[in-house]
Structures are given as C-alpha cells and as structure tokens.
Rosetta silent file (secondary structure, phi, psi, omega in degrees, C-alpha in Angstrom):
SEQUENCE: MSDLLLLGLIGGLTLLLLLTLLAFAGYSGLLAGVAVSAGSPPIHNITVAYKFHVGPYDETGQLFTESCSISPKLRSIAVYYDNPHTVPSEKCRCAVGSILSEGEESPSPELIQLYQRFGFKLFSFPAPSHVVTATFPYTTALSIWLAARRVHPALDTYIKERKLCAHPRLEIYQQDRIHFMCPLARQGDFYVPEVKETERRSRGLVETSDTPMDGTGTGADTMSDTSSVSLEVRPSSREASATTLSPGASSRGWDDGDTRSEHSYSESGTSGSSFEELDLEVEGPLGESRLDPEAKPVGATSRAQYH
SCORE:     score description
SCORE:     0.000 S_00000001
   1 L     0.000  -40.589 -179.766  -20.490  -55.553   -4.806 S_00000001
   2 H   -66.619  -33.069  178.689  -18.255  -54.340   -2.009 S_00000001
   3 H   -66.233  -41.282  178.073  -15.852  -52.845   -4.581 S_00000001
   4 H   -64.497  -39.032  178.569  -18.649  -50.827   -6.178 S_00000001
   5 H   -65.142  -39.891  178.873  -19.755  -49.611   -2.790 S_00000001
   6 H   -65.537  -43.829  178.277  -16.206  -48.568   -1.941 S_00000001
   7 H   -62.892  -40.363  177.998  -15.822  -46.697   -5.243 S_00000001
   8 H   -63.940  -38.784  178.848  -19.135  -44.983   -4.688 S_00000001
   9 H   -65.943  -42.618  178.357  -18.070  -43.941   -1.196 S_00000001
  10 H   -63.586  -43.341  178.627  -14.763  -42.550   -2.502 S_00000001
  11 H   -62.576  -40.872  179.459  -16.561  -40.670   -5.268 S_00000001
  12 H   -65.451  -42.039  178.500  -19.058  -39.219   -2.817 S_00000001
  13 H   -65.526  -38.115  178.659  -16.326  -38.067   -0.445 S_00000001
  14 H   -64.281  -44.226  178.845  -14.390  -36.523   -3.342 S_00000001
  15 H   -63.497  -41.298  178.683  -17.463  -34.632   -4.515 S_00000001
  16 H   -63.636  -38.883  178.619  -18.180  -33.459   -0.983 S_00000001
  17 H   -64.595  -43.810  179.261  -14.590  -32.248   -0.648 S_00000001
  18 H   -62.944  -41.680  178.709  -14.789  -30.315   -3.910 S_00000001
  19 H   -64.603  -37.456  178.453  -18.075  -28.712   -2.865 S_00000001
  20 H   -65.190  -42.525  179.118  -16.542  -27.765    0.478 S_00000001
  21 H   -65.153  -41.024  177.801  -13.545  -26.172   -1.231 S_00000001
  22 H   -64.100  -41.424  178.679  -15.787  -24.258   -3.628 S_00000001
  23 H   -64.621  -39.419  178.515  -17.939  -23.038   -0.752 S_00000001
  24 H   -65.566  -42.642  178.564  -14.838  -21.930    1.153 S_00000001
  25 H   -64.348  -40.564  177.876  -13.485  -20.096   -1.895 S_00000001
  26 H   -64.812  -39.683  177.800  -16.829  -18.417   -2.438 S_00000001
  27 H   -65.686  -29.389 -179.222  -16.982  -17.347    1.200 S_00000001
  28 H   -80.187   -9.321  176.980  -13.454  -15.953    0.836 S_00000001
  29 L   114.715   12.780 -177.970  -14.527  -13.716   -2.039 S_00000001
  30 L   -58.220  -38.453 -177.227  -13.959  -15.791   -5.173 S_00000001
  31 L  -100.608    4.452 -179.198  -17.249  -14.657   -6.670 S_00000001
  32 L   -69.591  139.461  177.220  -17.270  -11.171   -5.160 S_00000001
  33 L   -76.060  148.700  177.665  -17.471   -8.318   -7.634 S_00000001
  34 L  -114.660  109.972 -179.839  -14.652   -5.780   -7.808 S_00000001
  35 L  -112.496  118.145  178.498  -15.864   -2.222   -8.376 S_00000001
  36 L   -99.452  138.383 -178.999  -13.241    0.494   -8.679 S_00000001
  37 E  -145.838  166.994  175.453  -14.278    4.121   -8.251 S_00000001
  38 E  -118.545  133.900 -177.954  -12.852    7.581   -7.650 S_00000001
  39 E   178.328 -148.820 -179.147  -14.099    9.701   -4.800 S_00000001
  40 L   -72.231  150.126 -179.991  -13.558   10.556   -1.171 S_00000001
  41 L   -70.284  151.443  179.732  -10.975    8.560    0.789 S_00000001
  42 L   -76.918   -7.509 -179.880  -12.201    5.770    3.089 S_00000001
  43 L  -136.016  160.519  173.108  -10.162    7.175    5.974 S_00000001
  44 L   -85.490 -168.423  172.586   -9.264   10.543    7.499 S_00000001
  45 L   -64.173  140.229 -173.094   -5.712   11.626    8.226 S_00000001
  46 E  -132.615  156.484  171.043   -4.013    8.857   10.173 S_00000001
  47 E  -113.255  127.938 -175.513   -0.936    8.196   12.281 S_00000001
  48 E  -122.171  150.574  168.836    0.725    4.853   11.624 S_00000001
  49 E  -105.621  126.365 -171.202    3.466    2.784   13.202 S_00000001
  50 E  -140.663  162.592  166.870    5.414    1.083   10.439 S_00000001
  51 E  -124.928  138.755 -178.261    8.493   -0.837    9.416 S_00000001
  52 E   -88.735  140.220 -176.757   10.059   -0.277    6.026 S_00000001
  53 E  -132.900  133.168  172.681   10.738   -3.282    3.814 S_00000001
  54 E  -119.405  118.517 -177.178   12.783   -3.668    0.637 S_00000001
  55 L   147.162 -174.222 -179.331   12.289   -6.988   -1.120 S_00000001
  56 L   -55.520  137.239 -179.495    9.525   -9.270   -2.401 S_00000001
  57 H   -65.441  -26.326 -178.984    6.096   -8.225   -1.216 S_00000001
  58 H   -77.006    4.145  175.803    5.218  -11.806   -0.315 S_00000001
  59 H  -101.036    9.186 -176.376    7.848  -11.641    2.429 S_00000001
  60 L   -87.739   -0.562 -177.732    5.956   -9.001    4.419 S_00000001
  61 H   -56.581  -37.908 -179.504    3.859  -11.508    6.359 S_00000001
  62 H   -64.158  -34.621  179.150    6.207  -11.366    9.331 S_00000001
  63 H   -68.435  -40.418  175.817    5.767   -7.590    9.560 S_00000001
  64 H   -61.844  -45.632 -179.650    1.978   -7.944    9.628 S_00000001
  65 H   -60.312  -42.402 -178.417    2.265  -10.624   12.284 S_00000001
  66 H   -65.879  -45.681 -178.730    4.584   -8.492   14.377 S_00000001
  67 H   -67.334  -38.345  178.153    2.440   -5.356   14.243 S_00000001
  68 H   -67.745  -33.459 -179.020   -0.744   -7.325   14.982 S_00000001
  69 H   -67.475  -31.474 -179.873    0.903   -9.067   17.911 S_00000001
  70 H   -68.634  -44.742  179.357    1.705   -5.740   19.569 S_00000001
  71 L  -148.664   90.477 -173.710   -1.886   -4.509   19.462 S_00000001
  72 L   -61.287  -23.328 -176.173   -4.357   -6.934   17.818 S_00000001
  73 L   -80.723  -12.791 -179.162   -7.289   -4.508   17.919 S_00000001
  74 L   -80.009  153.071  177.220   -5.642   -1.945   15.655 S_00000001
  75 L   -75.690  139.835  176.705   -6.173   -1.903   11.906 S_00000001
  76 E   -86.869  151.592  179.842   -3.313   -3.132    9.754 S_00000001
  77 E  -144.712  145.620  174.886   -2.009   -1.044    6.858 S_00000001
  78 E  -137.072  138.874  177.963    0.451   -1.556    4.021 S_00000001
  79 E  -122.701  118.234 -176.992    1.753    1.038    1.562 S_00000001
  80 E  -105.745  125.982 -173.214    3.301   -0.282   -1.649 S_00000001
  81 L  -101.625  -17.586 -176.166    5.574    2.079   -3.571 S_00000001
  82 E  -124.485  151.104  177.510    6.737    0.005   -6.532 S_00000001
  83 L   -85.682  112.008 -175.685    5.037   -1.971   -9.268 S_00000001
  84 L   -67.668  -10.981  177.798    6.242   -5.578   -8.883 S_00000001
  85 L   -82.187  -16.520 -178.461    5.534   -6.212  -12.557 S_00000001
  86 L  -122.902  -15.411  179.893    8.201   -3.722  -13.638 S_00000001
  87 L  -109.390  134.118  176.447   10.536   -3.533  -10.639 S_00000001
  88 L   -53.473  138.402 -174.577   12.720   -6.497   -9.598 S_00000001
  89 H   -56.406  -33.674 -178.269   11.173   -8.108   -6.541 S_00000001
  90 H   -72.668   -9.387  179.780   14.315   -7.573   -4.477 S_00000001
  91 H  -109.878    0.550 -179.460   14.007   -3.796   -5.034 S_00000001
  92 L   -70.339  137.573 -175.519   10.296   -3.386   -4.281 S_00000001
  93 E  -116.261  141.163  177.449    9.641   -1.027   -1.367 S_00000001
  94 E  -155.759  163.755  174.903    6.769   -0.955    1.101 S_00000001
  95 E  -125.355  130.241 -175.649    5.810    0.126    4.609 S_00000001
  96 E  -128.845  138.238  178.361    3.779   -2.219    6.833 S_00000001
  97 E   178.174 -145.196 -175.834    2.299   -1.615   10.251 S_00000001
  98 E  -129.419  151.740  175.900   -0.727   -0.494   12.245 S_00000001
  99 E   -88.080  116.457 -177.063   -2.968    2.558   12.326 S_00000001
 100 E   -85.557  -34.468 -179.329   -2.572    4.153   15.754 S_00000001
 101 E  -158.345  163.177 -179.688   -5.084    6.970   15.392 S_00000001
 102 E  -140.945  146.644  177.767   -7.345    8.714   12.888 S_00000001
 103 L    71.461 -139.113 -177.809   -8.670   12.233   12.496 S_00000001
 104 L   -78.328  -11.603 -179.239   -8.169   14.666   15.349 S_00000001
 105 L   -70.741  140.939  177.366   -7.394   11.879   17.789 S_00000001
 106 L  -108.662  143.344  177.997   -3.749   11.502   18.812 S_00000001
 107 L   -67.523  147.297 -178.754   -2.174    8.155   19.705 S_00000001
 108 L   -69.519  147.530  177.865   -1.450    7.664   23.358 S_00000001
 109 H   -57.518  -35.252  179.808    2.183    8.061   24.496 S_00000001
 110 H   -63.822  -40.950 -179.921    2.052    4.541   25.892 S_00000001
 111 H   -67.697  -39.415  177.786    1.057    3.134   22.497 S_00000001
 112 H   -62.011  -47.132 -179.083    3.790    5.119   20.758 S_00000001
 113 H   -64.182  -35.118 -179.322    6.424    3.889   23.191 S_00000001
 114 H   -63.724  -47.205 -179.573    5.195    0.302   22.841 S_00000001
 115 H   -69.735  -37.912  179.178    5.618    0.267   19.067 S_00000001
 116 H   -66.659  -29.336  177.801    8.916    2.122   19.179 S_00000001
 117 H   -62.868  -29.806  179.287   10.201   -0.420   21.647 S_00000001
 118 L   -97.445   15.775  172.986    9.809   -3.056   18.934 S_00000001
 119 L    88.952   10.074  178.790   11.564   -0.973   16.303 S_00000001
 120 L   -84.308  148.808  174.933    8.576    0.643   14.599 S_00000001
 121 E  -107.403  157.418 -178.792    8.669    4.226   13.366 S_00000001
 122 E  -110.732  145.905 -178.681    5.761    6.654   13.395 S_00000001
 123 E  -154.923  152.977 -179.704    4.470    8.717   10.508 S_00000001
 124 E  -112.569  131.623  174.522    1.368   10.742    9.624 S_00000001
 125 E  -107.999  139.076  179.422   -0.605   10.382    6.397 S_00000001
 126 L   -81.680  177.561  173.365   -3.057   13.106    5.328 S_00000001
 127 L  -103.700  100.783 -178.710   -6.595   12.667    4.032 S_00000001
 128 L   -66.707  154.447 -177.488   -6.369   13.418    0.295 S_00000001
 129 L   -67.540  -34.865 -178.719   -9.339   15.104   -1.308 S_00000001
 130 L  -142.411  145.292  179.916   -9.801   12.360   -3.910 S_00000001
 131 E  -143.859  162.723  167.243   -8.597    8.789   -4.310 S_00000001
 132 E   -95.354  128.335 -173.507   -9.114    5.718   -6.451 S_00000001
 133 E  -133.511  160.967  172.767  -10.656    3.059   -4.227 S_00000001
 134 E  -160.753  159.067  176.988  -11.942   -0.499   -4.151 S_00000001
 135 E  -132.003  159.541  179.638  -12.926   -2.983   -1.465 S_00000001
 136 E  -149.030  145.392  179.583  -12.791   -6.760   -1.144 S_00000001
 137 E   -59.969  143.132  176.865  -14.170   -9.218    1.427 S_00000001
 138 L  -127.758   83.942 -175.748  -11.786  -10.157    4.221 S_00000001
 139 L  -114.068  -29.238  178.716  -13.186  -13.322    5.727 S_00000001
 140 L  -141.206  174.381  176.204  -10.326  -15.823    5.523 S_00000001
 141 H   -64.318  -29.065  177.636   -6.617  -15.903    4.756 S_00000001
 142 H   -64.081  -26.482  179.256   -7.555  -16.912    1.212 S_00000001
 143 H   -58.839  -36.587 -179.371   -9.262  -13.523    0.833 S_00000001
 144 H   -65.992  -43.481  179.152   -5.847  -11.845    0.837 S_00000001
 145 H   -63.648  -43.387  179.857   -4.582  -14.099   -1.957 S_00000001
 146 H   -66.735  -39.912 -179.056   -7.734  -13.529   -4.012 S_00000001
 147 H   -63.226  -39.842 -179.168   -7.633   -9.764   -3.474 S_00000001
 148 H   -63.062  -29.463 -176.206   -4.053   -9.552   -4.722 S_00000001
 149 H   -98.595   -9.737 -179.913   -5.042  -11.247   -7.959 S_00000001
 150 H  -114.860  -42.103 -174.956   -8.374   -9.569   -8.580 S_00000001
 151 H   -76.963  -45.552 -176.111   -8.318   -6.067   -7.131 S_00000001
 152 H   -62.458  -42.099  174.358   -4.881   -4.893   -8.221 S_00000001
 153 H   -61.491  -36.330  178.034   -5.423   -5.714  -11.918 S_00000001
 154 H   -65.905  -39.741  176.220   -8.762   -3.863  -11.725 S_00000001
 155 H   -64.301  -42.979  179.079   -7.027   -0.840  -10.201 S_00000001
 156 H   -58.664  -45.073 -178.607   -4.343   -0.949  -12.889 S_00000001
 157 H   -64.963  -45.003 -179.015   -6.969   -0.997  -15.638 S_00000001
 158 H   -60.789  -46.508 -177.643   -9.021    1.827  -14.122 S_00000001
 159 H   -68.134  -40.812 -177.985   -5.997    4.085  -13.648 S_00000001
 160 H   -68.510  -43.270 -178.033   -4.525    3.332  -17.061 S_00000001
 161 H   -63.261  -34.028 -178.439   -7.762    3.838  -18.993 S_00000001
 162 L   -96.647    2.288  177.545   -8.307    7.237  -17.398 S_00000001
 163 L    52.592   48.701 -177.839   -4.614    8.181  -17.568 S_00000001
 164 E   -92.288  156.804  171.804   -4.551    9.095  -13.894 S_00000001
 165 L  -105.598   89.729 -174.543   -1.608    9.791  -11.648 S_00000001
 166 L  -125.376  113.313 -177.321   -2.644    7.659   -8.658 S_00000001
 167 L  -169.572  162.992  -12.829   -0.001    6.398   -6.247 S_00000001
 168 L   -72.267 -165.672 -177.397    1.202    4.892   -3.988 S_00000001
 169 E  -112.507  121.838 -177.965   -1.055    1.915   -3.305 S_00000001
 170 E  -109.486  144.383  171.683   -2.480    1.448    0.191 S_00000001
 171 E  -124.275  130.104 -179.709   -4.221   -1.542    1.731 S_00000001
 172 E  -124.431  121.011 -177.047   -6.188   -1.142    4.961 S_00000001
 173 E   -96.798  112.111 -174.442   -7.459   -4.238    6.758 S_00000001
 174 E  -132.246  117.278  176.603  -10.664   -3.436    8.617 S_00000001
 175 L    47.716 -114.060 -176.634  -13.003   -5.994   10.153 S_00000001
 176 L  -105.206   20.325 -179.661  -14.377   -8.052    7.237 S_00000001
 177 E  -134.702  147.511  169.590  -13.179   -5.776    4.413 S_00000001
 178 E  -108.298  121.646 -179.589   -9.902   -4.879    2.744 S_00000001
 179 E  -100.668  128.323  177.450   -9.897   -1.269    1.558 S_00000001
 180 E  -107.019  139.126 -176.189   -7.619   -0.310   -1.316 S_00000001
 181 E  -146.029  131.087  175.445   -6.702    3.328   -1.860 S_00000001
 182 E  -125.329  107.189 -177.557   -4.572    5.187   -4.426 S_00000001
 183 E   -60.649  139.743  173.925   -4.300    8.941   -3.718 S_00000001
 184 L  -101.773   -4.397  179.065   -4.990   11.342   -6.572 S_00000001
 185 L  -147.772  155.730  178.254   -3.630   14.284   -4.594 S_00000001
 186 L    57.715   32.880 -177.058   -0.909   14.886   -1.988 S_00000001
 187 H   -57.940  -37.399 -177.663    0.852   11.725   -3.137 S_00000001
 188 H   -60.605  -25.812 -178.936    4.194   12.935   -1.805 S_00000001
 189 H   -75.525   -4.648  179.211    2.808   12.973    1.727 S_00000001
 190 H  -102.823    5.955 -179.994    2.378    9.192    1.601 S_00000001
 191 L   -99.695  116.165 -179.249    6.065    8.487    1.017 S_00000001
 192 L   -70.418  158.891 -175.307    7.927    7.583    4.201 S_00000001
 193 H   -56.539  -31.483 -178.037   11.473    8.987    4.627 S_00000001
 194 H   -63.649  -29.965  178.922   13.115    5.663    3.782 S_00000001
 195 H   -65.583  -44.575  179.170   11.731    5.823    0.249 S_00000001
 196 H   -63.223  -36.024 -179.903   13.408    9.158   -0.356 S_00000001
 197 H   -66.415  -42.381  178.365   16.632    7.799    1.053 S_00000001
 198 H   -63.884  -36.359  178.004   16.626    4.819   -1.317 S_00000001
 199 H   -67.025  -40.795  178.958   16.009    7.169   -4.239 S_00000001
 200 H   -63.147  -40.435  178.667   18.898    9.393   -3.213 S_00000001
 201 H   -64.982  -44.568  179.761   21.182    6.393   -2.976 S_00000001
 202 H   -63.109  -43.821 -179.763   20.087    5.110   -6.375 S_00000001
 203 H   -64.834  -39.190  178.772   20.472    8.526   -7.933 S_00000001
 204 H   -64.472  -39.406  178.142   23.888    8.939   -6.355 S_00000001
 205 H   -65.362  -40.538 -179.709   25.031    5.594   -7.739 S_00000001
 206 H   -64.167  -47.024 -176.982   23.801    6.483  -11.209 S_00000001
 207 H   -69.174  -34.158  177.914   25.478    9.865  -11.228 S_00000001
 208 H   -65.403  -41.297  179.970   28.688    8.452   -9.796 S_00000001
 209 H   -67.582  -26.537  179.525   28.846    5.816  -12.513 S_00000001
 210 H   -86.363   -6.214 -177.559   28.307    8.514  -15.149 S_00000001
 211 L   -75.298  127.322  178.416   31.111   10.702  -13.790 S_00000001
 212 L   -59.359  147.343 -177.944   34.198   10.763  -16.079 S_00000001
 213 L   -66.682  -18.939 -179.360   37.305    9.225  -14.571 S_00000001
 214 L   -82.371   -0.076  175.321   39.211   12.461  -15.105 S_00000001
 215 L    80.537   10.022 -179.002   37.060   14.180  -12.510 S_00000001
 216 L   -80.615  -15.832 -178.783   35.639   16.761  -14.911 S_00000001
 217 L   -85.065 -178.813  178.450   32.057   15.635  -14.274 S_00000001
 218 L  -101.251  121.034 -176.590   29.804   16.323  -11.321 S_00000001
 219 L   -82.821 -176.030 -176.792   29.816   13.579   -8.738 S_00000001
 220 H   -65.866  -28.402 -177.100   27.132   12.408   -6.365 S_00000001
 221 H   -69.125  -21.064 -177.233   28.237   14.854   -3.691 S_00000001
 222 H  -115.439   17.434 -177.226   27.299   17.822   -5.867 S_00000001
 223 L   -71.525  154.327  176.987   24.186   16.442   -7.517 S_00000001
 224 L  -118.835  162.738 -179.391   21.013   18.504   -7.623 S_00000001
 225 L   -70.171  -10.132  179.597   17.381   17.449   -7.627 S_00000001
 226 L  -102.180   14.427 -179.908   17.071   18.732  -11.182 S_00000001
 227 L   -59.591  145.920 -177.317   19.778   16.449  -12.528 S_00000001
 228 L   -68.700  -18.243 -179.564   18.965   14.907  -15.885 S_00000001
 229 L  -101.572   10.153  179.051   19.597   11.416  -14.511 S_00000001
 230 L   -65.264  139.922  177.883   17.347   11.864  -11.507 S_00000001
 231 L   -87.873   -1.317 -176.533   14.806    9.113  -11.002 S_00000001
 232 L   -80.421  149.053  174.086   12.370   11.484   -9.346 S_00000001
 233 L  -118.190  120.294 -174.031    9.183   12.662  -10.969 S_00000001
 234 L   -71.877  135.604 -177.526    8.051   16.031   -9.748 S_00000001
 235 L   -93.074 -179.494  169.255    4.497   16.139   -8.362 S_00000001
 236 L   -71.066  165.345 -175.673    1.894   18.814   -8.181 S_00000001
 237 L   -61.239  139.831 -179.375    2.367   21.255   -5.328 S_00000001
 238 L   -76.518  144.814 -179.067    1.858   19.745   -1.905 S_00000001
 239 L   -83.916  -30.928 -178.971   -1.038   20.945    0.143 S_00000001
 240 L  -162.154  164.578  179.986    0.600   20.368    3.491 S_00000001
 241 L  -108.454  133.254  176.327    3.566   18.736    5.131 S_00000001
 242 L   -99.311  151.570 -176.838    3.265   15.675    7.350 S_00000001
 243 E  -127.145  153.896  175.241    5.775   15.023   10.106 S_00000001
 244 L   -77.956  156.833 -179.847    7.023   11.992   11.952 S_00000001
 245 L  -105.393    0.800 -179.764    6.196   11.584   15.603 S_00000001
 246 L   -67.149  139.124  178.643    9.371    9.775   16.543 S_00000001
 247 L   -57.223  131.122  177.916   11.415   11.614   19.196 S_00000001
 248 L    81.188   -2.573 -178.876   14.169   13.608   17.564 S_00000001
 249 L   -78.632  144.685 -178.847   12.804   13.044   14.066 S_00000001
 250 L   -95.105  176.120  178.699   12.873   15.983   11.720 S_00000001
 251 E   -63.386  156.433 -176.812   10.308   17.206    9.214 S_00000001
 252 L   -61.000  -36.902  177.769    9.783   15.123    6.099 S_00000001
 253 L    64.564   53.486 -177.585   11.351   17.770    3.873 S_00000001
 254 L   -98.993   19.118 -176.994    9.528   16.882    0.648 S_00000001
 255 L   -64.907  -19.836 -179.352    9.797   20.306   -0.902 S_00000001
 256 L   -92.637   13.571  170.386   12.079   18.944   -3.578 S_00000001
 257 L   107.436  175.381  179.299    9.406   16.616   -4.905 S_00000001
 258 L   -69.898  169.095  176.614    8.275   13.014   -4.765 S_00000001
 259 L  -120.390   45.193 -179.969   10.637   10.060   -4.792 S_00000001
 260 L   -82.876  129.995  177.226    8.828    7.892   -7.263 S_00000001
 261 L   -76.559  168.900 -177.237   11.088    5.717   -9.355 S_00000001
 262 L   -67.282  -13.182  178.354   10.560    5.398  -13.059 S_00000001
 263 L  -114.825   20.826  179.200    8.851    2.061  -12.448 S_00000001
 264 E   -77.034  177.765 -178.949    6.669    3.090   -9.532 S_00000001
 265 H   -64.451  -16.209 -179.011    2.882    2.958   -9.599 S_00000001
 266 H   -72.007  -12.866 -176.170    2.859    6.533  -10.871 S_00000001
 267 H   -66.594  -24.662 -179.173    4.037    5.375  -14.283 S_00000001
 268 H   -71.925  -14.241 -179.337    0.508    4.344  -15.259 S_00000001
 269 H  -121.700   43.706 -175.140   -0.582    7.949  -15.041 S_00000001
 270 L   -64.416  -22.655  178.991    2.251    9.710  -16.792 S_00000001
 271 L   -76.171  -18.425  172.545   -0.151   11.953  -18.643 S_00000001
 272 L    66.986   41.199  177.515   -1.270   13.291  -15.269 S_00000001
 273 E   -60.281  138.853 -177.974   -4.981   13.700  -15.926 S_00000001
 274 L   -73.735  141.708  177.631   -6.596   15.782  -13.213 S_00000001
 275 H   -66.239  -16.810  179.753   -8.969   14.061  -10.807 S_00000001
 276 H   -68.135  -16.939  179.556  -11.316   16.975  -11.379 S_00000001
 277 H   -80.350  -10.558 -177.641  -12.141   15.473  -14.785 S_00000001
 278 L   -85.676  159.388  172.358  -13.644   12.411  -13.128 S_00000001
 279 L   -87.472   86.170 -170.212  -17.210   11.900  -12.035 S_00000001
 280 L   -82.007  147.996  178.367  -16.245   11.765   -8.391 S_00000001
 281 E   -86.167  146.476  179.267  -18.332   10.357   -5.619 S_00000001
 282 L   -83.886  -38.569 -178.472  -19.210   12.502   -2.634 S_00000001
 283 L   -85.929 -171.958  178.476  -19.500    9.656   -0.155 S_00000001
 284 L   -68.914  175.442 -176.433  -17.025    6.921    0.633 S_00000001
 285 H   -63.111  138.298  176.275  -16.160    4.224   -1.911 S_00000001
 286 H    59.355   24.650  177.757  -19.013    2.066   -3.153 S_00000001
 287 H    76.192   11.310 -178.376  -21.429    4.057   -1.024 S_00000001
 288 L   -87.696  160.121  175.625  -19.898    2.817    2.207 S_00000001
 289 L   -77.464  164.774  178.021  -19.268    4.842    5.287 S_00000001
 290 L   -66.615  165.153 -174.517  -15.741    5.733    6.308 S_00000001
 291 L   -64.156  137.703  177.141  -13.812    3.244    8.367 S_00000001
 292 L   -79.557  126.038  179.434  -14.910    2.761   11.919 S_00000001
 293 L   -59.544  -24.400 -179.544  -12.023    3.403   14.314 S_00000001
 294 L   -87.887   95.446 -176.802  -13.269    0.520   16.436 S_00000001
 295 L  -107.463  149.445  176.369  -11.986   -2.428   14.478 S_00000001
 296 L   -78.925  162.953 -176.980  -11.984   -6.050   15.458 S_00000001
 297 L   -55.191  140.267  177.784   -8.631   -7.840   15.747 S_00000001
 298 L   -97.102  130.412 -177.442   -6.887   -8.399   12.451 S_00000001
 299 L   -64.069  143.819 -178.931   -5.536  -11.873   11.925 S_00000001
 300 L   -86.303   72.132 -179.199   -1.773  -12.222   11.800 S_00000001
 301 L  -113.017  160.122 -177.713   -1.637  -13.778    8.346 S_00000001
 302 L   -76.907  129.179  176.965    0.812  -13.324    5.524 S_00000001
 303 L   -94.623   91.071 -179.410   -0.171  -10.687    2.958 S_00000001
 304 L   -85.899   97.409 -170.570    1.276  -12.173   -0.229 S_00000001
 305 L   -95.643  138.594  162.809    0.855   -9.238   -2.558 S_00000001
 306 L    62.437   16.127 -178.518    1.011   -8.984   -6.346 S_00000001
 307 L  -110.042    0.000    0.000    2.830  -12.149   -7.182 S_00000001
C-alpha cells in the first residue's frame, strides 16, 4: 500500500512539474501569435552606443550584459547584418548596445562619455519611411529563445514571398516586448563603419588572390567599388547621411553603396520589389504605438539568436 502511495505521489509531482513548465513556456510566449507586417517603423531616428561583434550570434550575451550594466534603464538594441543560415557562424557580423536617445532629443555628454569609457562607439540610425516589423512577448529569458525560433522564420517567409529588399535585421528590447524591424528604405544608413571595413578587407583579399603572379593584374591597392569581384550590392539612393558622434570620428561615407555581402539578409529580396507595392500600415506595427522612450530596465540575459 505504501508503494502505491509513493508511486502516486511521484506521478502527481511529475504532472505538476510538467504543468508548471507548460505554464512558464506559455507565459514566455510559446503560444503567442507572430504577425509580420509592413508599415511605419516602431521607432524614430535614434542614437545608439554599440560594440561590433564578428562571430556566432549566440556569443553576444556578454555585450548585452555589459551595455545593460552601464545604464539598465536604457533600451537594448541589436543589429544583425548576416544570415546565419548561409554565412559561417564565425563570420556573422552584428552590433549590440543601448539606445541613448530618440527623435530630436540628444544624448547627454555624460552618458556619451560613460559608454565611451567602456569602449562603446556611438552611431545614429535614421527613421526609415517603411519597414517590415513584428513583435514578440518579452517576459522571461525563454522569450528570447522562443523569439529567435519563431519570429525570424516568419520574417524570412514574409520577405521572400513578397520579394522585398529588407535588411539589416534589428531587435529592440522594450519593456515586455521585443520589436523586430527590417528597413525597406535607407538600408545603408543602418550599417556601422565596421561592416564596411570588413567588406573592404574581404574584397581586397579576393582581388589579391585573383591577381596574376606576373603583376599584370590590378591588385587590392587599386581596386574600385565597381570591380566585378566586389561583394557589395548597390542600394537605392540614400535619403540622408548619418554620422557618428564619437570625438574625431568622420562621416560615414556611404556614397559608394551598401556593404552587404552576397549572403546577407538582403539576398532574400534580390528582385528588389518596391515597398510602395505593399499595403502599408499608417500606424506602428500591429496597431501599436511607437516605443515609449521611458523603458523599464532590460534584463542582462544572453540573446542567443538564430541558432
């Protein structure tokens, strides 16, 4: 009799544990719907403090932790430039950091100096006229894992079916929501200088390797942006130029085009369908208001993206 009672107790505890795990997963967004739409961006033009990372996206957790530790009340942001399904993980590029200001507001000099003291660089992103967007609940650390496996495939499908040129891919962590955004315009203004530098290095290596040993070819020192082996894909004309706020930093200098590699997120929209062909929303994504600048602290958890 005691054995049956013990087995019943174990079974009851196991069932209770499973129900608890299911409830936790549901609270984290397991059953949340993912609706992708095209319309106005969820944010205005912003100034961000970031660190550039080359390598697996699931190794960016330390960067999130570091940026949140400096100023926990600021919103976290990540910009992913490469598709991890087509680019080797060790070559994937991203920028991770915090949003210092939005709209006409300028970040305080004290805040700028604080982030620069810890090795962060500053950069300004514009507010594109139209973007592809989606949102996902951000209630627990599990929400980040679920979002990476549910939202990104939905974005890929939406962009591919409509043959859009939407890149790069941004994630903005705000209160209890994660906002995803893929610009349909001014894409070049979302590429930090380090991305262009990596493209130049890659292009230089390619052209150097293709140079005949007799020196009759054109080496990397004399390459042009119109070279046939260039990895760049030229964008539509830029609407405006964004500049870094770091002392002594020069203008972005993107007049020679984007620095998207052949395996970047832009590859899904190679046909370049215009966003004007879409039934665009006037308001923010999913009928929500734009992001509130007053955000609650963002947890310093690892953002394991796309793996």
